[in-house]
All heavy atoms as a GROMACS GRO file, in nm:
protein
  450
    1MET      N    1  -0.570  -0.272  -3.659
    1MET     CA    2  -0.489  -0.265  -3.539
    1MET      C    3  -0.553  -0.352  -3.432
    1MET      O    4  -0.671  -0.339  -3.404
    1MET     CB    5  -0.476  -0.121  -3.492
    1MET     CG    6  -0.396  -0.112  -3.365
    1MET     SD    7  -0.422   0.031  -3.267
    1MET     CE    8  -0.318   0.153  -3.313
    2ASN      N    9  -0.476  -0.439  -3.370
    2ASN     CA   10  -0.525  -0.525  -3.263
    2ASN      C   11  -0.490  -0.464  -3.128
    2ASN      O   12  -0.379  -0.413  -3.110
    2ASN     CB   13  -0.463  -0.664  -3.273
    2ASN     CG   14  -0.512  -0.739  -3.395
    2ASN    OD1   15  -0.627  -0.727  -3.433
    2ASN    ND2   16  -0.424  -0.815  -3.457
    3PRO      N   17  -0.583  -0.470  -3.032
    3PRO     CA   18  -0.550  -0.419  -2.898
    3PRO      C   19  -0.447  -0.508  -2.832
    3PRO      O   20  -0.437  -0.627  -2.862
    3PRO     CB   21  -0.684  -0.425  -2.824
    3PRO     CG   22  -0.769  -0.518  -2.900
    3PRO     CD   23  -0.719  -0.520  -3.040
    4TYR      N   24  -0.367  -0.451  -2.745
    4TYR     CA   25  -0.267  -0.528  -2.671
    4TYR      C   26  -0.259  -0.474  -2.529
    4TYR      O   27  -0.293  -0.359  -2.502
    4TYR     CB   28  -0.131  -0.522  -2.739
    4TYR     CG   29  -0.073  -0.383  -2.747
    4TYR    CD1   30   0.012  -0.335  -2.649
    4TYR    CD2   31  -0.106  -0.298  -2.852
    4TYR    CE1   32   0.064  -0.207  -2.655
    4TYR    CE2   33  -0.055  -0.170  -2.859
    4TYR     CZ   34   0.030  -0.126  -2.761
    4TYR     OH   35   0.081   0.001  -2.767
    5ALA      N   36  -0.214  -0.558  -2.440
    5ALA     CA   37  -0.204  -0.520  -2.299
    5ALA      C   38  -0.070  -0.452  -2.273
    5ALA      O   39   0.032  -0.493  -2.325
    5ALA     CB   40  -0.217  -0.643  -2.212
    6CYS      N   41  -0.074  -0.346  -2.194
    6CYS     CA   42   0.050  -0.282  -2.154
    6CYS      C   43   0.025  -0.205  -2.023
    6CYS      O   44  -0.089  -0.176  -1.989
    6CYS     CB   45   0.102  -0.188  -2.261
    6CYS     SG   46  -0.004  -0.047  -2.292
    7LEU      N   47   0.131  -0.178  -1.954
    7LEU     CA   48   0.123  -0.102  -1.830
    7LEU      C   49   0.245  -0.012  -1.827
    7LEU      O   50   0.357  -0.057  -1.840
    7LEU     CB   51   0.124  -0.197  -1.709
    7LEU     CG   52   0.127  -0.131  -1.572
    7LEU    CD1   53  -0.004  -0.055  -1.547
    7LEU    CD2   54   0.149  -0.234  -1.465
    8GLY      N   55   0.221   0.116  -1.812
    8GLY     CA   56   0.332   0.210  -1.809
    8GLY      C   57   0.316   0.309  -1.695
    8GLY      O   58   0.249   0.410  -1.710
    9SER      N   59   0.373   0.277  -1.582
    9SER     CA   60   0.363   0.371  -1.470
    9SER      C   61   0.472   0.476  -1.485
    9SER      O   62   0.587   0.444  -1.515
    9SER     CB   63   0.378   0.297  -1.338
    9SER     OG   64   0.505   0.234  -1.332
   10ALA      N   65   0.437   0.599  -1.468
   10ALA     CA   66   0.532   0.709  -1.478
   10ALA      C   67   0.509   0.805  -1.362
   10ALA      O   68   0.444   0.908  -1.376
   10ALA     CB   69   0.515   0.781  -1.612
   11PRO      N   70   0.559   0.770  -1.242
   11PRO     CA   71   0.528   0.851  -1.124
   11PRO      C   72   0.582   0.993  -1.129
   11PRO      O   73   0.535   1.080  -1.058
   11PRO     CB   74   0.592   0.773  -1.010
   11PRO     CG   75   0.698   0.691  -1.073
   11PRO     CD   76   0.648   0.660  -1.211
   12PHE      N   77   0.682   1.019  -1.212
   12PHE     CA   78   0.740   1.152  -1.218
   12PHE      C   79   0.709   1.221  -1.351
   12PHE      O   80   0.780   1.310  -1.393
   12PHE     CB   81   0.892   1.143  -1.196
   12PHE     CG   82   0.925   1.074  -1.067
   12PHE    CD1   83   0.978   0.948  -1.066
   12PHE    CD2   84   0.899   1.135  -0.946
   12PHE    CE1   85   1.006   0.883  -0.947
   12PHE    CE2   86   0.926   1.071  -0.826
   12PHE     CZ   87   0.980   0.945  -0.827
   13PHE      N   88   0.603   1.181  -1.415
   13PHE     CA   89   0.567   1.235  -1.546
   13PHE      C   90   0.528   1.382  -1.539
   13PHE      O   91   0.578   1.464  -1.615
   13PHE     CB   92   0.454   1.153  -1.607
   13PHE     CG   93   0.408   1.204  -1.740
   13PHE    CD1   94   0.486   1.189  -1.852
   13PHE    CD2   95   0.287   1.270  -1.751
   13PHE    CE1   96   0.445   1.237  -1.975
   13PHE    CE2   97   0.245   1.318  -1.874
   13PHE     CZ   98   0.324   1.302  -1.985
   14ASP      N   99   0.436   1.416  -1.450
   14ASP     CA  100   0.387   1.554  -1.449
   14ASP      C  101   0.386   1.618  -1.310
   14ASP      O  102   0.334   1.726  -1.293
   14ASP     CB  103   0.246   1.560  -1.508
   14ASP     CG  104   0.144   1.485  -1.423
   14ASP    OD1  105   0.183   1.415  -1.330
   14ASP    OD2  106   0.024   1.498  -1.453
   15THR      N  107   0.445   1.551  -1.213
   15THR     CA  108   0.448   1.604  -1.078
   15THR      C  109   0.592   1.613  -1.030
   15THR      O  110   0.669   1.520  -1.047
   15THR     CB  111   0.368   1.512  -0.982
   15THR    OG1  112   0.234   1.500  -1.030
   15THR    CG2  113   0.365   1.568  -0.841
   16GLU      N  114   0.624   1.726  -0.971
   16GLU     CA  115   0.759   1.744  -0.917
   16GLU      C  116   0.754   1.720  -0.766
   16GLU      O  117   0.668   1.774  -0.696
   16GLU     CB  118   0.806   1.887  -0.944
   16GLU     CG  119   0.951   1.908  -0.920
   16GLU     CD  120   0.995   2.045  -0.967
   16GLU    OE1  121   0.984   2.074  -1.087
   16GLU    OE2  122   1.039   2.124  -0.880
   17TYR      N  123   0.842   1.635  -0.718
   17TYR     CA  124   0.849   1.603  -0.576
   17TYR      C  125   0.976   1.665  -0.517
   17TYR      O  126   1.084   1.652  -0.572
   17TYR     CB  127   0.854   1.452  -0.555
   17TYR     CG  128   0.730   1.380  -0.604
   17TYR    CD1  129   0.725   1.328  -0.733
   17TYR    CD2  130   0.620   1.363  -0.522
   17TYR    CE1  131   0.612   1.262  -0.778
   17TYR    CE2  132   0.508   1.297  -0.566
   17TYR     CZ  133   0.504   1.247  -0.695
   17TYR     OH  134   0.393   1.182  -0.740
   18THR      N  135   0.961   1.732  -0.404
   18THR     CA  136   1.075   1.791  -0.335
   18THR      C  137   1.102   1.709  -0.210
   18THR      O  138   1.010   1.681  -0.132
   18THR     CB  139   1.046   1.937  -0.296
   18THR    OG1  140   1.012   2.009  -0.415
   18THR    CG2  141   1.166   2.001  -0.231
   19PHE      N  142   1.227   1.672  -0.189
   19PHE     CA  143   1.264   1.589  -0.075
   19PHE      C  144   1.367   1.660   0.011
   19PHE      O  145   1.456   1.728  -0.039
   19PHE     CB  146   1.326   1.456  -0.122
   19PHE     CG  147   1.229   1.367  -0.191
   19PHE    CD1  148   1.218   1.368  -0.328
   19PHE    CD2  149   1.150   1.281  -0.119
   19PHE    CE1  150   1.129   1.288  -0.393
   19PHE    CE2  151   1.060   1.199  -0.182
   19PHE     CZ  152   1.050   1.202  -0.320
   20GLU      N  153   1.352   1.640   0.138
   20GLU     CA  154   1.453   1.683   0.235
   20GLU      C  155   1.536   1.559   0.269
   20GLU      O  156   1.488   1.447   0.254
   20GLU     CB  157   1.385   1.739   0.361
   20GLU     CG  158   1.302   1.864   0.336
   20GLU     CD  159   1.385   1.982   0.290
   20GLU    OE1  160   1.502   1.994   0.331
   20GLU    OE2  161   1.334   2.061   0.208
   21PRO      N  162   1.657   1.577   0.317
   21PRO     CA  163   1.737   1.462   0.357
   21PRO      C  164   1.660   1.373   0.456
   21PRO      O  165   1.600   1.423   0.551
   21PRO     CB  166   1.860   1.524   0.424
   21PRO     CG  167   1.872   1.659   0.359
   21PRO     CD  168   1.729   1.703   0.337
   22GLY      N  169   1.657   1.245   0.429
   22GLY     CA  170   1.588   1.150   0.516
   22GLY      C  171   1.442   1.128   0.482
   22GLY      O  172   1.378   1.040   0.538
   23ASP      N  173   1.385   1.208   0.390
   23ASP     CA  174   1.245   1.188   0.350
   23ASP      C  175   1.230   1.057   0.274
   23ASP      O  176   1.324   1.006   0.215
   23ASP     CB  177   1.198   1.303   0.260
   23ASP     CG  178   1.168   1.430   0.336
   23ASP    OD1  179   1.168   1.427   0.461
   23ASP    OD2  180   1.144   1.532   0.270
   24THR      N  181   1.109   1.005   0.276
   24THR     CA  182   1.078   0.880   0.205
   24THR      C  183   0.956   0.902   0.118
   24THR      O  184   0.859   0.965   0.160
   24THR     CB  185   1.048   0.767   0.306
   24THR    OG1  186   1.163   0.749   0.389
   24THR    CG2  187   1.016   0.637   0.235
   25LEU      N  188   0.960   0.849  -0.002
   25LEU     CA  189   0.845   0.851  -0.091
   25LEU      C  190   0.798   0.708  -0.110
   25LEU      O  191   0.876   0.621  -0.145
   25LEU     CB  192   0.883   0.911  -0.228
   25LEU     CG  193   0.775   0.903  -0.336
   25LEU    CD1  194   0.655   0.989  -0.299
   25LEU    CD2  195   0.832   0.943  -0.471
   26ARG      N  196   0.670   0.684  -0.083
   26ARG     CA  197   0.613   0.552  -0.105
   26ARG      C  198   0.502   0.565  -0.210
   26ARG      O  199   0.411   0.646  -0.194
   26ARG     CB  200   0.555   0.497   0.024
   26ARG     CG  201   0.659   0.459   0.126
   26ARG     CD  202   0.595   0.393   0.249
   26ARG     NE  203   0.696   0.351   0.342
   26ARG     CZ  204   0.746   0.428   0.439
   26ARG    NH1  205   0.702   0.552   0.453
   26ARG    NH2  206   0.838   0.383   0.521
   27LEU      N  207   0.514   0.487  -0.313
   27LEU     CA  208   0.414   0.486  -0.419
   27LEU      C  209   0.341   0.353  -0.416
   27LEU      O  210   0.402   0.248  -0.395
   27LEU     CB  211   0.480   0.507  -0.555
   27LEU     CG  212   0.559   0.637  -0.570
   27LEU    CD1  213   0.633   0.637  -0.702
   27LEU    CD2  214   0.468   0.757  -0.558
   28HIS      N  215   0.211   0.358  -0.435
   28HIS     CA  216   0.129   0.237  -0.438
   28HIS      C  217   0.055   0.232  -0.570
   28HIS      O  218   0.002   0.334  -0.615
   28HIS     CB  219   0.028   0.238  -0.322
   28HIS     CG  220   0.093   0.247  -0.189
   28HIS    ND1  221   0.132   0.136  -0.118
   28HIS    CD2  222   0.128   0.354  -0.114
   28HIS    CE1  223   0.188   0.174  -0.006
   28HIS    NE2  224   0.186   0.306   0.000
   29TYR      N  225   0.053   0.117  -0.630
   29TYR     CA  226  -0.016   0.100  -0.756
   29TYR      C  227  -0.123  -0.007  -0.740
   29TYR      O  228  -0.104  -0.106  -0.671
   29TYR     CB  229   0.081   0.055  -0.867
   29TYR     CG  230   0.185   0.158  -0.896
   29TYR    CD1  231   0.307   0.156  -0.831
   29TYR    CD2  232   0.161   0.258  -0.988
   29TYR    CE1  233   0.403   0.252  -0.857
   29TYR    CE2  234   0.256   0.354  -1.015
   29TYR     CZ  235   0.378   0.351  -0.949
   29TYR     OH  236   0.471   0.446  -0.975
   30ARG      N  237  -0.233   0.013  -0.805
   30ARG     CA  238  -0.338  -0.088  -0.812
   30ARG      C  239  -0.364  -0.114  -0.960
   30ARG      O  240  -0.369  -0.021  -1.040
   30ARG     CB  241  -0.464  -0.041  -0.743
   30ARG     CG  242  -0.444  -0.019  -0.595
   30ARG     CD  243  -0.577  -0.003  -0.527
   30ARG     NE  244  -0.559   0.028  -0.388
   30ARG     CZ  245  -0.552  -0.064  -0.292
   30ARG    NH1  246  -0.559  -0.192  -0.323
   30ARG    NH2  247  -0.538  -0.029  -0.167
   31VAL      N  248  -0.381  -0.238  -0.993
   31VAL     CA  249  -0.400  -0.276  -1.132
   31VAL      C  250  -0.526  -0.361  -1.143
   31VAL      O  251  -0.545  -0.454  -1.065
   31VAL     CB  252  -0.279  -0.356  -1.185
   31VAL    CG1  253  -0.301  -0.402  -1.327
   31VAL    CG2  254  -0.152  -0.272  -1.174
   32ALA      N  255  -0.611  -0.328  -1.236
   32ALA     CA  256  -0.728  -0.411  -1.268
   32ALA      C  257  -0.699  -0.481  -1.400
   32ALA      O  258  -0.658  -0.417  -1.497
   32ALA     CB  259  -0.853  -0.324  -1.279
   33VAL      N  260  -0.719  -0.610  -1.402
   33VAL     CA  261  -0.694  -0.689  -1.522
   33VAL      C  262  -0.827  -0.743  -1.571
   33VAL      O  263  -0.903  -0.802  -1.494
   33VAL     CB  264  -0.597  -0.805  -1.495
   33VAL    CG1  265  -0.576  -0.889  -1.619
   33VAL    CG2  266  -0.464  -0.750  -1.444
   34ALA      N  267  -0.856  -0.724  -1.698
   34ALA     CA  268  -0.982  -0.770  -1.756
   34ALA      C  269  -0.953  -0.831  -1.893
   34ALA      O  270  -0.849  -0.804  -1.953
   34ALA     CB  271  -1.080  -0.655  -1.769
   35ASN      N  272  -1.046  -0.909  -1.942
   35ASN     CA  273  -1.030  -0.975  -2.070
   35ASN      C  274  -1.140  -0.927  -2.164
   35ASN      O  275  -1.257  -0.924  -2.127
   35ASN     CB  276  -1.038  -1.126  -2.052
   35ASN     CG  277  -1.008  -1.201  -2.181
   35ASN    OD1  278  -0.949  -1.146  -2.272
   35ASN    ND2  279  -1.047  -1.326  -2.186
   36GLY      N  280  -1.102  -0.888  -2.284
   36GLY     CA  281  -1.201  -0.846  -2.383
   36GLY      C  282  -1.218  -0.696  -2.390
   36GLY      O  283  -1.158  -0.620  -2.314
   37LEU      N  284  -1.301  -0.654  -2.482
   37LEU     CA  285  -1.330  -0.511  -2.498
   37LEU      C  286  -1.437  -0.472  -2.396
   37LEU      O  287  -1.539  -0.539  -2.384
   37LEU     CB  288  -1.379  -0.482  -2.640
   37LEU     CG  289  -1.278  -0.510  -2.751
   37LEU    CD1  290  -1.341  -0.488  -2.887
   37LEU    CD2  291  -1.155  -0.423  -2.733
   38LEU      N  292  -1.414  -0.363  -2.325
   38LEU     CA  293  -1.505  -0.320  -2.220
   38LEU      C  294  -1.561  -0.182  -2.252
   38LEU      O  295  -1.493  -0.097  -2.306
   38LEU     CB  296  -1.432  -0.314  -2.086
   38LEU     CG  297  -1.361  -0.442  -2.042
   38LEU    CD1  298  -1.288  -0.418  -1.911
   38LEU    CD2  299  -1.460  -0.557  -2.028
   39ASP      N  300  -1.686  -0.161  -2.212
   39ASP     CA  301  -1.747  -0.030  -2.231
   39ASP      C  302  -1.698   0.063  -2.119
   39ASP      O  303  -1.646   0.019  -2.018
   39ASP     CB  304  -1.900  -0.043  -2.231
   39ASP     CG  305  -1.951  -0.100  -2.100
   39ASP    OD1  306  -1.963  -0.022  -2.003
   39ASP    OD2  307  -1.977  -0.222  -2.095
   40PRO      N  308  -1.714   0.194  -2.136
   40PRO     CA  309  -1.664   0.289  -2.037
   40PRO      C  310  -1.721   0.267  -1.896
   40PRO      O  311  -1.649   0.282  -1.798
   40PRO     CB  312  -1.708   0.426  -2.092
   40PRO     CG  313  -1.711   0.404  -2.241
   40PRO     CD  314  -1.763   0.263  -2.258
   41ALA      N  315  -1.847   0.229  -1.884
   41ALA     CA  316  -1.906   0.208  -1.752
   41ALA      C  317  -1.840   0.090  -1.681
   41ALA      O  318  -1.814   0.096  -1.560
   41ALA     CB  319  -2.056   0.185  -1.764
   42THR      N  320  -1.812  -0.017  -1.753
   42THR     CA  321  -1.746  -0.133  -1.694
   42THR      C  322  -1.603  -0.097  -1.653
   42THR      O  323  -1.557  -0.136  -1.546
   42THR     CB  324  -1.746  -0.252  -1.791
   42THR    OG1  325  -1.881  -0.282  -1.826
   42THR    CG2  326  -1.683  -0.375  -1.729
   43CYS      N  327  -1.534  -0.021  -1.737
   43CYS     CA  328  -1.398   0.024  -1.702
   43CYS      C  329  -1.401   0.108  -1.574
   43CYS      O  330  -1.316   0.091  -1.486
   43CYS     CB  331  -1.338   0.105  -1.815
   43CYS     SG  332  -1.299   0.009  -1.961
   44ALA      N  333  -1.497   0.197  -1.563
   44ALA     CA  334  -1.508   0.281  -1.444
   44ALA      C  335  -1.536   0.196  -1.320
   44ALA      O  336  -1.480   0.221  -1.213
   44ALA     CB  337  -1.618   0.385  -1.463
   45ALA      N  338  -1.620   0.094  -1.334
   45ALA     CA  339  -1.651   0.007  -1.221
   45ALA      C  340  -1.527  -0.070  -1.177
   45ALA      O  341  -1.499  -0.084  -1.057
   45ALA     CB  342  -1.764  -0.089  -1.257
   46LEU      N  343  -1.450  -0.122  -1.273
   46LEU     CA  344  -1.327  -0.193  -1.240
   46LEU      C  345  -1.226  -0.100  -1.172
   46LEU      O  346  -1.160  -0.139  -1.076
   46LEU     CB  347  -1.265  -0.254  -1.365
   46LEU     CG  348  -1.336  -0.377  -1.421
   46LEU    CD1  349  -1.276  -0.416  -1.555
   46LEU    CD2  350  -1.327  -0.493  -1.323
   47ALA      N  351  -1.214   0.021  -1.222
   47ALA     CA  352  -1.123   0.118  -1.160
   47ALA      C  353  -1.166   0.148  -1.017
   47ALA      O  354  -1.082   0.157  -0.927
   47ALA     CB  355  -1.118   0.246  -1.243
   48GLY      N  356  -1.294   0.160  -0.995
   48GLY     CA  357  -1.345   0.185  -0.860
   48GLY      C  358  -1.312   0.071  -0.766
   48GLY      O  359  -1.271   0.093  -0.651
   49LYS      N  360  -1.325  -0.052  -0.814
   49LYS     CA  361  -1.290  -0.168  -0.731
   49LYS      C  362  -1.141  -0.170  -0.702
   49LYS      O  363  -1.098  -0.200  -0.590
   49LYS     CB  364  -1.332  -0.297  -0.800
   49LYS     CG  365  -1.481  -0.321  -0.798
   49LYS     CD  366  -1.515  -0.452  -0.867
   49LYS     CE  367  -1.665  -0.473  -0.869
   49LYS     NZ  368  -1.702  -0.600  -0.933
   50ALA      N  369  -1.060  -0.140  -0.800
   50ALA     CA  370  -0.915  -0.139  -0.780
   50ALA      C  371  -0.875  -0.032  -0.679
   50ALA      O  372  -0.788  -0.055  -0.595
   50ALA     CB  373  -0.843  -0.116  -0.913
   51LEU      N  374  -0.938   0.084  -0.685
   51LEU     CA  375  -0.904   0.192  -0.593
   51LEU      C  376  -0.951   0.164  -0.451
   51LEU      O  377  -0.889   0.209  -0.355
   51LEU     CB  378  -0.964   0.324  -0.642
   51LEU     CG  379  -0.899   0.381  -0.768
   51LEU    CD1  380  -0.976   0.502  -0.816
   51LEU    CD2  381  -0.754   0.416  -0.741
   52SER      N  382  -1.060   0.090  -0.437
   52SER     CA  383  -1.113   0.064  -0.303
   52SER      C  384  -1.040  -0.049  -0.233
   52SER      O  385  -1.053  -0.068  -0.114
   52SER     CB  386  -1.263   0.034  -0.309
   52SER     OG  387  -1.285  -0.090  -0.373
   53GLY      N  388  -0.962  -0.128  -0.305
   53GLY     CA  389  -0.889  -0.240  -0.245
   53GLY      C  390  -0.976  -0.361  -0.235
   53GLY      O  391  -1.094  -0.362  -0.271
   54THR      N  392  -0.917  -0.469  -0.185
   54THR     CA  393  -0.989  -0.594  -0.171
   54THR      C  394  -1.013  -0.625  -0.025
   54THR      O  395  -0.951  -0.566   0.064
   54THR     CB  396  -0.910  -0.709  -0.233
   54THR    OG1  397  -0.788  -0.724  -0.159
   54THR    CG2  398  -0.878  -0.684  -0.379
   55ALA      N  399  -1.100  -0.717   0.003
   55ALA     CA  400  -1.128  -0.758   0.139
   55ALA      C  401  -1.002  -0.811   0.206
   55ALA      O  402  -0.976  -0.785   0.323
   55ALA     CB  403  -1.239  -0.863   0.140
   56GLU      N  404  -0.919  -0.885   0.132
   56GLU     CA  405  -0.797  -0.941   0.189
   56GLU      C  406  -0.702  -0.831   0.234
   56GLU      O  407  -0.639  -0.841   0.338
   56GLU     CB  408  -0.726  -1.033   0.087
   56GLU     CG  409  -0.800  -1.160   0.056
   56GLU     CD  410  -0.911  -1.141  -0.049
   56GLU    OE1  411  -0.918  -1.033  -0.112
   56GLU    OE2  412  -0.991  -1.233  -0.066
   57GLU      N  413  -0.691  -0.723   0.154
   57GLU     CA  414  -0.603  -0.614   0.190
   57GLU      C  415  -0.651  -0.542   0.314
   57GLU      O  416  -0.574  -0.483   0.388
   57GLU     CB  417  -0.591  -0.514   0.076
   57GLU     CG  418  -0.516  -0.569  -0.043
   57GLU     CD  419  -0.525  -0.478  -0.163
   57GLU    OE1  420  -0.624  -0.402  -0.174
   57GLU    OE2  421  -0.434  -0.481  -0.246
   58LYS      N  422  -0.781  -0.544   0.336
   58LYS     CA  423  -0.838  -0.475   0.453
   58LYS      C  424  -0.843  -0.566   0.575
   58LYS      O  425  -0.901  -0.531   0.676
   58LYS     CB  426  -0.978  -0.424   0.417
   58LYS     CG  427  -0.975  -0.318   0.310
   58LYS     CD  428  -1.114  -0.275   0.273
   58LYS     CE  429  -1.108  -0.172   0.162
   58LYS     NZ  430  -1.241  -0.131   0.117
   59GLY      N  431  -0.786  -0.686   0.565
   59GLY     CA  432  -0.784  -0.777   0.676
   59GLY      C  433  -0.914  -0.852   0.699
   59GLY      O  434  -0.939  -0.904   0.806
   60GLN      N  435  -0.998  -0.856   0.597
   60GLN     CA  436  -1.125  -0.926   0.607
   60GLN      C  437  -1.116  -1.057   0.530
   60GLN      O  438  -1.046  -1.065   0.430
   60GLN     CB  439  -1.237  -0.839   0.549
   60GLN     CG  440  -1.249  -0.706   0.619
   60GLN     CD  441  -1.344  -0.612   0.544
   60GLN    OE1  442  -1.402  -0.649   0.444
   60GLN    NE2  443  -1.358  -0.492   0.594
   61PRO      N  444  -1.186  -1.160   0.578
   61PRO     CA  445  -1.184  -1.289   0.505
   61PRO      C  446  -1.253  -1.281   0.371
   61PRO      O  447  -1.333  -1.197   0.345
   61PRO     CB  448  -1.254  -1.384   0.600
   61PRO     CG  449  -1.329  -1.300   0.697
   61PRO     CD  450  -1.265  -1.164   0.695
   0.00000   0.00000   0.00000
């Protein structure tokens, strides 16, 4: 079996959201893209970077 890239966001998979008229739901996704097989520590580090955002997103050069 060869590994392949995929992304499957399922925002309503296990959480129920209740809305009142006029309510808004905003979902934000962060994606880390890497090449090759990665060990768990490297995956965790990439996830941490994705969750913390980038300098550009924070308005920094």
